DRENDO-1510 file (C-alpha; in Angstrom, 1 decimal, always signed):
<recs>
REC; n; res; u; v; w
REC; 1; MET; +0.0; -0.2; -0.3 .
REC; 2; LYS; +3.1; +2.6; +0.7 .
REC; 3; LYS; +4.3; +1.7; -2.5 .
REC; 4; LEU; +0.7; +2.9; -4.1 .
REC; 5; LEU; +1.1; +5.3; -2.2 .
REC; 6; LEU; +4.5; +6.9; -3.2 .
REC; 7; SER; +3.6; +5.8; -7.0 .
REC; 8; PHE; +0.5; +8.3; -6.7 .
REC; 9; ILE; +2.2; +11.1; -5.3 .
REC; 10; VAL; +5.5; +11.1; -8.0 .
REC; 11; LEU; +3.1; +10.9; -10.4 .
REC; 12; THR; +0.9; +13.9; -9.0 .
REC; 13; SER; +4.1; +16.3; -8.9 .
REC; 14; VAL; +4.9; +15.0; -12.9 .
REC; 15; PHE; +1.9; +15.5; -14.0 .
REC; 16; VAL; +1.4; +19.0; -12.4 .
REC; 17; THR; +5.1; +20.4; -12.6 .
REC; 18; SER; +4.9; +19.1; -16.4 .
REC; 19; CYS; +1.6; +21.1; -17.5 .
REC; 20; LYS; +3.3; +24.1; -15.9 .
REC; 21; LYS; +2.0; +27.0; -18.3 .
REC; 22; GLU; +4.9; +28.6; -20.3 .
REC; 23; GLU; +5.8; +32.3; -20.1 .
REC; 24; LYS; +6.8; +33.8; -23.5 .
REC; 25; ALA; +10.5; +35.3; -23.8 .
REC; 26; THR; +10.0; +39.0; -24.5 .
REC; 27; PRO; +12.5; +40.5; -25.6 .
REC; 28; GLN; +14.1; +43.2; -23.5 .
REC; 29; ASP; +14.2; +46.8; -24.0 .
REC; 30; PRO; +17.4; +48.2; -25.1 .
REC; 31; ILE; +19.1; +50.6; -22.7 .
REC; 32; ALA; +19.5; +53.7; -24.1 .
REC; 33; PRO; +22.5; +55.5; -23.8 .
REC; 34; LYS; +23.3; +58.7; -21.0 .
REC; 35; THR; +26.0; +60.2; -20.4 .
REC; 36; ILE; +28.6; +58.9; -18.4 .
REC; 37; ASN; +32.4; +60.6; -17.4 .
REC; 38; VAL; +34.9; +58.4; -18.6 .
REC; 39; GLU; +38.4; +58.7; -16.8 .
REC; 40; TYR; +41.8; +57.5; -18.5 .
REC; 41; ARG; +44.4; +56.8; -16.1 .
REC; 42; ILE; +48.4; +56.5; -17.1 .
REC; 43; GLN; +51.1; +55.7; -13.8 .
REC; 44; CYS; +54.6; +54.5; -15.1 .
REC; 45; GLU; +57.6; +54.5; -13.0 .
REC; 46; SER; +60.0; +55.5; -16.1 .
REC; 47; GLY; +57.6; +59.2; -16.5 .
REC; 48; ASN; +58.2; +58.7; -20.2 .
REC; 49; VAL; +55.5; +57.2; -22.0 .
REC; 50; ASN; +53.4; +56.3; -25.6 .
REC; 51; ILE; +50.0; +56.7; -24.6 .
REC; 52; SER; +46.7; +55.9; -27.4 .
REC; 53; TYR; +43.5; +56.7; -26.1 .
REC; 54; LEU; +39.9; +56.7; -27.5 .
REC; 55; SER; +38.1; +60.3; -26.8 .
REC; 56; PRO; +35.9; +62.4; -28.9 .
REC; 57; ASN; +37.4; +65.0; -31.6 .
REC; 58; SER; +35.1; +68.2; -31.9 .
REC; 59; ASP; +33.0; +66.6; -33.8 .
REC; 60; GLY; +31.7; +64.6; -31.0 .
REC; 61; VAL; +33.1; +61.3; -32.2 .
REC; 62; LEU; +35.6; +59.1; -30.9 .
REC; 63; GLU; +39.1; +58.8; -32.5 .
REC; 64; MET; +42.4; +57.8; -31.4 .
REC; 65; GLU; +44.7; +60.4; -29.9 .
REC; 66; ASN; +48.1; +59.9; -29.5 .
REC; 67; GLU; +51.0; +61.9; -27.1 .
REC; 68; THR; +53.7; +61.5; -24.9 .
REC; 69; MET; +53.4; +61.3; -21.7 .
REC; 70; ASN; +57.0; +62.5; -19.2 .
REC; 71; ARG; +55.4; +62.4; -16.0 .
REC; 72; THR; +54.7; +59.5; -14.0 .
REC; 73; SER; +51.2; +59.7; -13.7 .
REC; 74; SER; +48.6; +61.7; -16.1 .
REC; 75; VAL; +44.6; +61.7; -16.4 .
REC; 76; VAL; +42.3; +62.3; -19.0 .
REC; 77; ASN; +38.8; +62.7; -18.4 .
REC; 78; PHE; +35.4; +63.6; -20.8 .
REC; 79; ASN; +31.7; +62.9; -20.9 .
REC; 80; PHE; +30.4; +61.0; -23.5 .
REC; 81; SER; +27.5; +59.1; -24.1 .
REC; 82; SER; +27.3; +55.3; -22.9 .
REC; 83; GLY; +27.1; +52.3; -25.9 .
REC; 84; HIS; +31.3; +52.9; -26.9 .
REC; 85; LEU; +34.2; +51.6; -27.2 .
REC; 86; PHE; +36.8; +52.8; -24.5 .
REC; 87; SER; +40.3; +52.2; -24.6 .
REC; 88; ILE; +43.7; +53.2; -23.5 .
REC; 89; GLU; +47.4; +51.9; -24.2 .
REC; 90; ALA; +50.7; +52.4; -23.0 .
REC; 91; SER; +54.3; +51.6; -23.4 .
REC; 92; ASN; +57.6; +53.0; -22.2 .
REC; 93; VAL; +59.5; +55.8; -24.9 .
REC; 94; THR; +62.8; +53.7; -24.8 .
REC; 95; PRO; +62.8; +49.8; -23.6 .
REC; 96; SER; +62.0; +49.4; -20.2 .
REC; 97; HIS; +61.0; +47.0; -17.1 .
REC; 98; LYS; +59.7; +50.0; -15.2 .
REC; 99; VAL; +55.8; +49.0; -14.8 .
REC; 100; VAL; +53.2; +51.2; -16.7 .
REC; 101; GLN; +49.6; +50.7; -15.5 .
REC; 102; VAL; +46.4; +52.1; -17.5 .
REC; 103; GLN; +42.9; +52.2; -16.3 .
REC; 104; ILE; +39.5; +53.0; -17.4 .
REC; 105; PHE; +37.0; +54.8; -14.9 .
REC; 106; ILE; +33.4; +55.2; -15.5 .
REC; 107; ASP; +31.2; +57.3; -13.4 .
REC; 108; ASN; +34.2; +57.4; -10.8 .
REC; 109; VAL; +34.1; +52.9; -10.9 .
REC; 110; LEU; +37.2; +51.1; -12.2 .
REC; 111; PHE; +36.0; +49.9; -15.1 .
REC; 112; LYS; +38.9; +48.3; -17.0 .
REC; 113; GLU; +42.7; +48.3; -16.1 .
REC; 114; GLY; +46.0; +46.4; -17.5 .
REC; 115; SER; +49.5; +46.5; -16.8 .
REC; 116; THR; +52.8; +45.5; -17.7 .
REC; 117; SER; +56.5; +45.7; -17.2 .
REC; 118; ASN; +57.6; +43.7; -20.4 .
REC; 119; PRO; +59.6; +45.9; -22.6 .
REC; 120; SER; +57.9; +44.6; -25.5 .
REC; 121; VAL; +54.1; +44.5; -24.5 .
REC; 122; LYS; +51.9; +47.4; -24.4 .
REC; 123; ALA; +49.9; +48.2; -20.8 .
REC; 124; ILE; +46.3; +47.6; -22.6 .
REC; 125; ALA; +42.7; +48.1; -20.8 .
REC; 126; GLN; +39.3; +48.4; -23.6 .
REC; 127; GLY; +35.8; +47.5; -23.4 .
REC; 128; ASN; +32.4; +48.5; -24.0 .
REC; 129; TYR; +30.0; +50.7; -21.6 .
</recs>
């Protein structure tokens, strides 16, 4: 009798769970772009670094900027809309094992970072936000 009762309970639970109403998957509304504060931070022990980064030009389009930094740290800061790729890379001007670090902060929160002490490798931080 116990086996019959147990079989009935198991069959009933299987039937009830298999007859669940299926929920339709509704597509998520795309997230509307918002204005964000982007901050690139560069630190290097050598104080002589080549940097390349995406930043808005005078027409409001992101383009690659290149410059040489001759100090141990620097910050590039701008406002832009979300939904874009942000990128920065840096390397010592002359081959050196001195550490080079790059970081991307979005609205004052660390988003991506990269570092290197290899003279033939660039420190890279990039990502879509």
